[in-house]
C-alpha angles and dihedrals in degrees: 000000000000120000119226132189116257137174112232116214133172135224112183106319098332127095121219132185136208128183111264088227091074096044115091100181145328123228137180118265113282136177112283129209109242122208121206094209096044124136114264095253093051113094095183144291127289116212104214109178093326094314116111113221120191112241109214119213099239091175090062091045089054094042092243124148114267120249137181117267111258128206088242092059121105129223114219114204114200144167118247112184103307095337134088115221137167136210135184124246127187088231142348106223108182150320108248144158111251136182108233113223128188117260119268129199094250093072115098107224129170110261111267095017096096089081089065095048123104094183147301137262141168128253126174092343092308130112110243120204110214118213133191103224093215090057094041092050106025116208091240091056094049091045090052091051094047091046090052090048090057088058092054120077112263111259118255 
């Protein structure tokens, strides 16, 4: 199998991977702008040099319990189709080359999440679930969020 470069990030005790090609940058946790009328999947807005980037609630997407943002969290900024989005991870562990294997039935995945998976691998004795960012955050979903944001007054 061919190895590809992935960024490994963690949410709770599970490791996930995204292709490094789709990741623009990773920053430390910062204060977000929260909108009261925001779409459900939108956690808030990140002001990055005067550009507001929607921060998607990946915990809700994965069906994980919500938690407060900690200073140790990392914000992953990525390209999805023609949009730039961000999401918060508990940690970013590494950028590594992995061999992507097909899913097998022994892997414990949250119900409904298998449709977002591109494969599985191993890293430091942990199973790593590999996602295709364009499947995880479909263009129609991101377009819907950005269209709704246009209807909300721009944050001060």
